[in-house]
C-alpha positions in Angstrom: 42.0 157.7 134.1 40.8 156.1 137.3 37.2 155.9 138.8 37.5 159.6 139.7 38.1 160.4 136.3 35.2 158.3 135.0 32.7 159.9 137.5 34.0 163.2 136.8 33.2 162.7 133.0 29.9 161.2 133.7 28.8 164.2 135.9 29.8 166.6 133.0 27.2 164.7 130.8 24.6 164.1 133.4 23.3 167.2 135.2 20.9 165.2 137.2 23.6 163.2 138.9 25.1 164.3 142.2 28.1 163.1 143.9 28.6 162.9 147.8 31.5 164.1 149.6 33.3 161.2 151.3 34.8 161.5 154.8 38.3 160.1 155.4 40.9 160.1 158.2 43.8 160.4 155.8 45.6 163.8 155.5 44.7 166.0 152.5 46.8 165.9 149.5 48.1 169.0 147.8 45.2 170.9 146.3 42.4 169.0 148.1 39.9 171.1 150.0 38.0 170.1 153.2 34.4 169.7 152.4 34.8 169.6 148.7 37.5 166.9 148.1 36.7 165.1 151.3 35.5 165.8 154.7 38.9 165.3 156.4 38.3 164.0 159.9 40.5 163.0 163.0 40.3 159.5 164.1 38.3 160.6 167.2 35.8 162.5 165.1 35.3 159.7 162.9 34.9 157.3 165.8 32.3 159.5 167.2 30.3 159.8 164.0 30.3 156.0 163.5 29.1 155.5 167.2 26.2 158.0 166.4 25.2 156.0 163.3 26.0 158.9 160.9 27.6 156.7 158.3 25.6 154.9 155.6 28.8 153.0 154.9 32.5 153.1 156.1 35.6 151.0 155.7 39.3 150.7 156.4 40.9 151.3 152.8 44.5 151.8 152.2 45.5 152.1 155.8 42.8 154.9 156.4 39.0 155.1 157.1 36.7 156.3 154.4 32.8 156.7 154.5 29.8 158.1 153.3 27.8 160.2 155.7 24.1 159.7 155.5 23.6 163.3 155.6 25.5 163.6 152.3 23.2 161.3 150.5 20.2 163.1 151.9 21.7 166.4 150.9 22.0 165.1 147.1 18.7 163.4 147.0 16.7 166.3 148.7 18.1 168.3 145.7 16.4 166.1 143.3 19.4 164.4 142.0 20.2 160.7 141.7 23.4 159.6 143.9 26.5 158.1 142.6 29.0 156.9 145.3 32.6 156.4 144.5 33.5 154.0 147.1 35.3 150.7 147.5 34.1 147.2 147.7 33.7 147.0 151.4 31.5 150.3 151.2 29.6 149.0 148.0 28.6 145.7 149.9 27.6 147.8 153.0 25.3 149.9 150.7 23.8 146.8 149.4 23.0 145.7 152.8 21.5 149.1 153.9 19.8 149.8 150.5 18.9 146.3 148.9 17.8 148.0 145.6 20.9 150.0 145.1 22.9 149.2 141.9 26.4 148.3 142.4 28.7 148.9 139.5 32.2 147.4 139.7 34.8 149.6 137.7 37.8 147.5 137.1 41.2 148.3 135.6 42.1 146.7 132.2 44.6 144.9 134.1 46.8 145.1 137.3 49.8 146.2 135.4 47.9 149.1 134.0 46.5 149.9 137.4 50.1 150.1 138.7 51.2 152.2 135.9 48.3 154.6 136.6 49.0 154.9 140.4 52.8 155.4 139.7 51.9 157.9 137.0 49.9 160.0 139.5 52.8 160.6 141.6 50.7 161.2 144.7 51.7 158.0 146.4 54.8 156.6 148.0 56.0 153.1 147.5 54.3 151.6 150.4 50.9 153.2 149.5 51.1 151.8 146.0 51.9 148.4 147.2 48.7 148.6 149.7 46.6 149.9 146.8 47.6 147.1 144.6 47.2 144.4 147.3 43.6 145.8 147.9 42.7 146.0 144.3 43.8 142.3 144.1 41.5 141.6 146.8 38.6 143.7 145.5 38.6 141.9 142.2 37.4 138.7 144.1 34.2 140.5 144.7 33.3 141.8 141.3 30.7 139.0 140.8 28.8 140.4 143.9 28.1 143.6 141.7 25.3 144.0 139.4 27.3 145.4 136.4 31.1 145.4 135.7 32.8 148.1 133.6 36.3 147.8 132.5 37.8 151.0 132.4 40.3 150.8 129.5 38.7 153.2 127.2 37.4 156.4 128.9 34.7 157.4 126.4 33.3 153.7 126.3 33.3 153.4 130.0 31.5 156.7 130.5 28.8 155.7 128.0 28.4 152.2 129.8 28.0 153.8 133.1 25.5 156.5 131.8 23.5 153.6 130.2 23.4 151.7 133.5 22.1 154.9 135.4 19.5 155.6 132.5 18.2 152.1 132.8 18.0 152.3 136.5 16.2 155.6 136.4 13.6 155.1 133.6 11.6 152.6 135.6 11.8 154.4 139.0 15.0 153.1 140.1 14.9 149.4 140.4 18.1 147.3 140.5 16.6 144.3 138.7 16.0 146.4 135.5 19.8 147.1 135.4 20.5 143.5 136.2 18.1 142.3 133.5 20.1 144.7 130.9 23.7 143.6 132.0 
């Protein structure tokens, strides 16, 4: 039950919450669909879109590039929905620079051992990828204090409820990050 599961459960509970489709240069995994799971791009297309300023944020993650196209955020917001971005720490900090009032929620595993167990249990990564992901997670944990709210993802129902509370607090007063920080 990683971040993806947490966000999926939250979206089941909150009809007014939209999720953007991230872009990546990695190859699709079995069952992933271009434009639904991710916007899968070649390195050249990703480079062109970065140069054209089409990304709200992008970063190198697990030996590939991932990013959020500004057009994806616009698509969700123009549909009258609030936006949730399921992104890494580099992306979160880039969003904070671009949108200072954005609320950053750091979702952390209960422990590094549990994270490793979850990664291995998925069966989608080879050993080298697992090691890269674990090293990145250790590095990301150092930035948890840069976020407005921290949620430990050790109990899915509780973590979903906490995240839902954060979003409701943010939305109730017209979307001000300080409201969420005051509640945390």
